[in-house]
Backbone as JSON, one array per atom type, in Angstrom:
{
  "sequence": "MNKNKSDIYDINDYTEGELYEILDLVNPSDRELEAKILMLIHKYESLDTRSSRKLVKFFNDVYNYFFQDSDAVDSDIEENDGEEMVEGLTNMIEKKNSKKLSV",
  "N": [[158.87, 136.7, 117.61], [156.89, 138.96, 117.61], [153.55, 139.97, 117.52], [150.73, 141.23, 117.03], [147.21, 141.6, 117.14], [145.57, 141.39, 115.36], [146.69, 140.15, 113.02], [148.19, 137.27, 113.94], [146.9, 135.45, 113.24], [147.55, 135.09, 110.4], [149.36, 133.5, 108.8], [151.67, 133.97, 106.86], [153.06, 135.65, 108.47], [154.94, 133.94, 110.0], [158.12, 131.99, 110.37], [159.04, 128.9, 109.08], [160.27, 127.46, 111.83], [159.11, 129.09, 113.76], [155.86, 127.8, 113.03], [156.36, 124.97, 113.47], [157.35, 124.9, 116.43], [154.42, 125.97, 117.38], [153.08, 123.84, 116.46], [154.34, 122.44, 118.67], [156.34, 120.98, 117.96], [159.1, 119.04, 117.33], [161.63, 119.03, 114.41], [159.51, 116.46, 113.1], [157.73, 113.99, 111.89], [157.4, 113.85, 107.82], [154.61, 112.73, 108.66], [153.51, 112.75, 111.31], [153.67, 115.64, 111.66], [151.53, 116.02, 109.25], [149.34, 114.1, 110.88], [148.99, 116.15, 113.25], [148.46, 118.47, 112.72], [145.84, 117.96, 111.66], [144.62, 117.01, 113.68], [144.75, 119.71, 115.28], [143.15, 120.32, 113.04], [140.21, 119.31, 113.38], [139.88, 119.62, 116.39], [139.36, 122.01, 116.84], [137.2, 122.51, 115.01], [134.72, 121.55, 116.18], [133.99, 123.17, 118.26], [132.67, 126.14, 118.24], [133.25, 128.77, 118.43], [134.21, 131.99, 117.51], [136.59, 132.53, 118.18], [137.4, 129.91, 117.57], [136.78, 128.88, 114.91], [138.19, 131.19, 113.3], [140.78, 129.95, 114.65], [140.76, 127.53, 112.86], [140.63, 128.43, 110.63], [143.63, 128.8, 110.45], [144.76, 126.47, 111.21], [143.85, 125.52, 108.92], [145.14, 126.64, 106.37], [147.94, 126.97, 107.29], [147.95, 123.77, 107.11], [147.91, 123.6, 104.17], [150.73, 125.38, 103.39], [152.63, 123.59, 104.65], [151.79, 121.32, 102.94], [151.07, 121.83, 100.16], [152.27, 120.98, 97.32], [151.87, 118.33, 97.71], [149.49, 117.7, 96.25], [150.66, 118.61, 93.34], [152.1, 116.38, 93.01], [150.55, 114.17, 93.27], [148.86, 114.93, 91.1], [150.6, 114.44, 89.1], [151.22, 112.41, 89.08], [148.59, 110.43, 88.46], [148.38, 111.58, 85.71], [150.01, 110.52, 84.28], [148.33, 107.87, 83.39], [147.87, 106.26, 86.02], [149.91, 104.72, 86.77], [152.6, 105.12, 89.01], [155.94, 106.3, 88.97], [158.51, 105.71, 89.77], [161.75, 107.34, 90.32], [164.63, 106.41, 88.35], [163.98, 103.77, 87.78], [162.55, 103.77, 85.57], [162.97, 102.78, 83.37], [162.55, 99.42, 83.44], [159.83, 100.13, 84.73], [159.41, 100.67, 81.03], [159.86, 98.36, 80.28], [158.26, 96.84, 81.92], [155.8, 97.96, 81.09], [156.31, 97.21, 77.66], [156.43, 94.42, 78.04], [153.85, 93.86, 78.29], [152.65, 94.4, 76.03], [153.71, 92.38, 74.25], [152.75, 90.13, 74.56]],
  "CA": [[157.99, 136.77, 117.12], [155.76, 140.24, 118.07], [152.34, 140.02, 116.91], [149.6, 141.9, 116.84], [145.76, 140.73, 117.47], [145.13, 141.57, 113.77], [147.82, 139.67, 112.3], [148.28, 136.43, 114.99], [146.49, 134.35, 112.55], [148.1, 134.93, 109.16], [150.24, 132.55, 108.92], [152.97, 134.36, 106.44], [154.19, 136.18, 109.71], [155.85, 132.42, 110.78], [159.05, 131.53, 110.01], [158.83, 127.85, 109.77], [160.45, 127.15, 113.08], [157.77, 129.31, 114.66], [155.28, 127.38, 113.41], [156.74, 123.55, 114.47], [156.95, 125.97, 117.52], [153.39, 126.65, 117.37], [152.62, 123.18, 116.4], [155.42, 122.06, 119.88], [156.6, 119.4, 116.77], [160.76, 119.44, 116.31], [161.72, 118.05, 113.54], [158.81, 115.63, 112.98], [157.78, 113.33, 109.75], [155.31, 113.81, 107.58], [152.52, 112.16, 108.89], [153.64, 113.11, 112.64], [153.17, 117.15, 111.32], [150.33, 116.3, 109.2], [148.5, 114.2, 111.78], [149.58, 116.67, 114.07], [147.71, 119.27, 112.21], [144.11, 117.96, 111.45], [144.34, 116.96, 115.13], [144.55, 120.54, 115.42], [141.97, 121.32, 112.53], [139.13, 118.64, 114.17], [139.63, 119.65, 117.38], [138.29, 123.5, 116.86], [136.04, 122.76, 113.96], [133.89, 121.14, 116.72], [133.31, 124.31, 118.57], [131.39, 127.06, 117.81], [132.85, 129.92, 118.72], [134.48, 132.73, 116.31], [137.88, 132.01, 117.51], [137.76, 128.83, 117.04], [136.51, 129.15, 113.47], [140.06, 131.45, 112.67], [141.76, 128.95, 114.27], [140.61, 125.93, 112.01], [141.34, 128.76, 109.07], [144.91, 129.23, 110.48], [146.08, 125.39, 110.64], [144.09, 124.72, 107.7], [146.34, 127.05, 106.08], [149.13, 126.02, 107.46], [148.41, 121.92, 106.29], [148.54, 123.72, 103.4], [151.84, 125.25, 103.91], [153.37, 122.31, 104.06], [151.3, 119.96, 102.65], [150.49, 122.31, 98.93], [153.17, 120.37, 96.66], [151.59, 116.77, 97.58], [148.81, 117.92, 95.23], [151.01, 118.08, 92.21], [152.55, 115.05, 92.63], [149.37, 112.69, 93.24], [147.92, 115.08, 89.78], [151.5, 113.95, 88.16], [150.91, 110.15, 88.98], [147.34, 110.77, 86.82], [148.78, 112.55, 83.91], [150.48, 108.83, 83.3], [147.99, 107.07, 83.36], [148.31, 105.91, 87.48], [151.81, 104.12, 86.97], [153.48, 105.06, 89.39], [156.92, 106.93, 88.04], [160.09, 106.05, 90.36], [162.85, 108.11, 90.13], [165.17, 105.47, 88.26], [163.44, 102.32, 87.47], [162.22, 104.13, 84.39], [163.73, 101.14, 82.65], [161.89, 98.55, 84.68], [158.26, 100.27, 83.36], [159.09, 100.6, 80.15], [160.17, 96.96, 80.55], [156.96, 95.87, 81.87], [155.04, 98.02, 78.92], [157.15, 96.2, 76.55], [156.06, 92.9, 78.44], [152.22, 93.94, 77.62], [152.0, 94.49, 74.53], [153.51, 91.18, 73.41], [151.85, 89.08, 75.29]],
  "C": [[156.09, 137.98, 117.82], [154.31, 140.52, 117.19], [151.37, 140.48, 117.19], [147.93, 141.65, 117.05], [145.32, 140.43, 115.96], [145.3, 140.3, 113.2], [148.16, 138.14, 112.75], [147.72, 135.42, 114.45], [146.7, 134.23, 111.09], [149.27, 134.17, 109.38], [151.71, 132.95, 107.96], [153.57, 135.17, 107.09], [154.88, 135.09, 110.51], [156.75, 132.54, 109.68], [158.65, 129.86, 110.04], [159.03, 126.72, 110.65], [159.04, 127.6, 113.98], [156.97, 127.85, 114.41], [155.43, 125.61, 113.28], [156.42, 124.04, 115.65], [155.73, 125.45, 118.28], [152.54, 124.8, 117.16], [152.75, 122.26, 118.02], [155.83, 120.4, 119.01], [158.21, 120.15, 116.84], [161.06, 117.88, 115.75], [160.82, 116.72, 113.4], [158.92, 115.04, 111.37], [157.03, 113.98, 109.39], [154.51, 113.68, 107.61], [153.22, 112.43, 110.02], [152.77, 114.55, 112.53], [151.89, 116.91, 110.81], [148.79, 115.53, 110.24], [147.95, 114.71, 113.13], [148.29, 118.19, 113.85], [146.34, 119.16, 112.25], [143.6, 118.0, 112.62], [143.79, 117.9, 115.75], [143.24, 121.2, 114.81], [140.35, 120.49, 113.18], [138.92, 118.65, 115.19], [138.82, 121.35, 117.68], [137.21, 123.55, 116.0], [134.27, 122.26, 115.27], [133.89, 122.06, 118.01], [132.88, 124.97, 117.71], [131.29, 128.46, 118.56], [133.94, 131.11, 117.65], [136.46, 132.48, 116.17], [138.32, 130.96, 117.43], [138.06, 128.83, 115.48], [137.95, 129.76, 112.71], [140.69, 130.03, 113.56], [142.74, 128.15, 113.24], [141.21, 126.58, 110.8], [143.21, 128.27, 109.41], [145.14, 127.74, 110.94], [145.57, 124.99, 109.47], [145.83, 125.86, 106.2], [147.41, 126.65, 106.53], [149.61, 124.67, 107.13], [148.72, 122.83, 105.13], [149.74, 124.91, 103.02], [152.59, 124.43, 103.33], [153.23, 121.29, 103.5], [150.81, 120.31, 100.85], [151.54, 121.63, 97.8], [152.66, 119.06, 97.03], [150.47, 116.97, 96.69], [149.33, 117.85, 93.74], [151.59, 116.76, 92.41], [151.5, 114.04, 92.47], [148.47, 113.58, 90.77], [149.4, 113.99, 88.89], [151.66, 112.09, 87.43], [149.33, 110.51, 88.22], [147.24, 110.58, 85.75], [149.87, 110.73, 83.72], [150.22, 107.6, 84.34], [147.7, 105.67, 84.93], [149.02, 105.17, 87.71], [152.15, 104.78, 87.38], [154.76, 105.75, 89.44], [157.99, 106.75, 89.21], [161.35, 106.31, 89.85], [164.01, 106.54, 89.62], [165.41, 104.43, 88.0], [162.62, 103.08, 86.32], [162.05, 102.97, 83.03], [162.33, 100.03, 82.7], [160.24, 98.63, 83.73], [158.56, 100.28, 82.04], [159.23, 99.32, 79.78], [158.84, 96.16, 80.61], [155.76, 96.4, 80.7], [155.02, 96.8, 78.22], [156.11, 94.59, 76.33], [154.29, 92.86, 77.83], [151.88, 93.74, 76.2], [152.41, 93.29, 74.16], [153.44, 90.36, 73.9], [150.13, 89.38, 74.33]]
}
C-alpha cells in the first residue's frame, strides 16, 4: 500500500481487503460494515477541517463501493408494486394474487 498524499483518498487505489483493514474489520456482516462506515462518516462530519471533509468523502465513497447494488434491489421491489419477491416463492405470490381476484 504505497500511496502518495494525492491519492490516499481515492478508493479505487485500494483492494477490498485494504478497505476492510482501514475500517478495522475482519469478515464483517453487511450490518456491521454499514454501521462502521456510517459511524466514521458522522465522526468526521462533526469536524470542520479540510482533512475531515476529505475523509467524509472517502468514507461516502467506501459506502457506495460496498452498497451500490442495494439501490438496484430497492428499485426492483418498487417496480413490482411493492411486493417483495423471494426467489423460489413466485407461485405463492401468484396464488396470493389469484385469491385477491377471486374474492
